[in-house]
C-alpha positions as CSV (number, residue, x, y, z in Angstrom):
1,X,96.6,260.6,205.3
2,X,95.6,256.9,205.2
3,X,98.6,256.2,202.8
4,X,100.9,257.6,205.4
5,X,99.4,255.5,208.2
6,X,99.5,252.4,206.1
7,X,103.2,253.1,205.1
8,X,104.1,253.8,208.8
9,X,102.6,250.6,209.9
10,X,104.3,248.6,207.2
11,X,107.6,250.3,208.2
12,X,107.1,249.1,211.8
13,X,106.5,245.6,210.6
14,X,109.6,245.7,208.3
15,X,111.7,247.0,211.2
16,X,110.5,244.2,213.5
17,X,111.3,241.6,210.8
18,X,114.7,243.0,210.2
19,X,115.5,243.0,213.9
20,X,114.3,239.4,214.3
21,X,116.4,238.4,211.3
22,X,119.4,240.1,212.9
23,X,118.7,238.2,216.2
24,X,118.8,234.8,214.4
25,X,122.1,235.8,212.8
26,X,121.0,235.9,209.1
27,X,123.6,237.3,206.8
28,X,123.3,241.1,206.4
29,X,123.0,240.8,202.6
30,X,119.8,238.6,202.9
31,X,118.3,241.0,205.5
32,X,118.8,243.9,203.1
33,X,117.3,241.9,200.2
34,X,114.3,241.0,202.3
35,X,113.8,244.5,203.4
36,X,113.9,245.9,199.9
37,X,111.4,243.3,198.7
38,X,109.1,244.1,201.6
39,X,109.4,247.8,201.0
40,X,108.3,247.2,197.4
41,X,105.4,245.1,198.5
42,X,104.4,247.7,201.1
43,X,104.3,250.5,198.6
44,X,102.2,248.5,196.1
45,X,99.8,247.4,198.9
46,X,99.5,250.9,200.2
47,X,98.8,252.4,196.8
48,X,96.3,249.7,196.0
49,X,94.5,250.0,199.4
50,X,94.3,253.8,199.4
51,X,93.8,254.8,195.8
52,X,90.6,256.6,194.8
53,X,88.2,254.6,192.7
54,X,87.3,255.9,189.3
55,X,83.8,257.4,189.1
56,X,81.3,255.5,187.1
57,X,80.2,257.2,183.8
């Protein structure tokens, strides 16, 4: 559940950044590249923040 919330929040941030980049007339190719990089960072961050810790032996 927390992974979904984390991913949804990150998607909203990415959407806002893409819209802002569009408003300042950045070329579409750079907007797409930036969005892909941010999606990758978001997935890595969400997995790292929500993964279960290994039990101590």
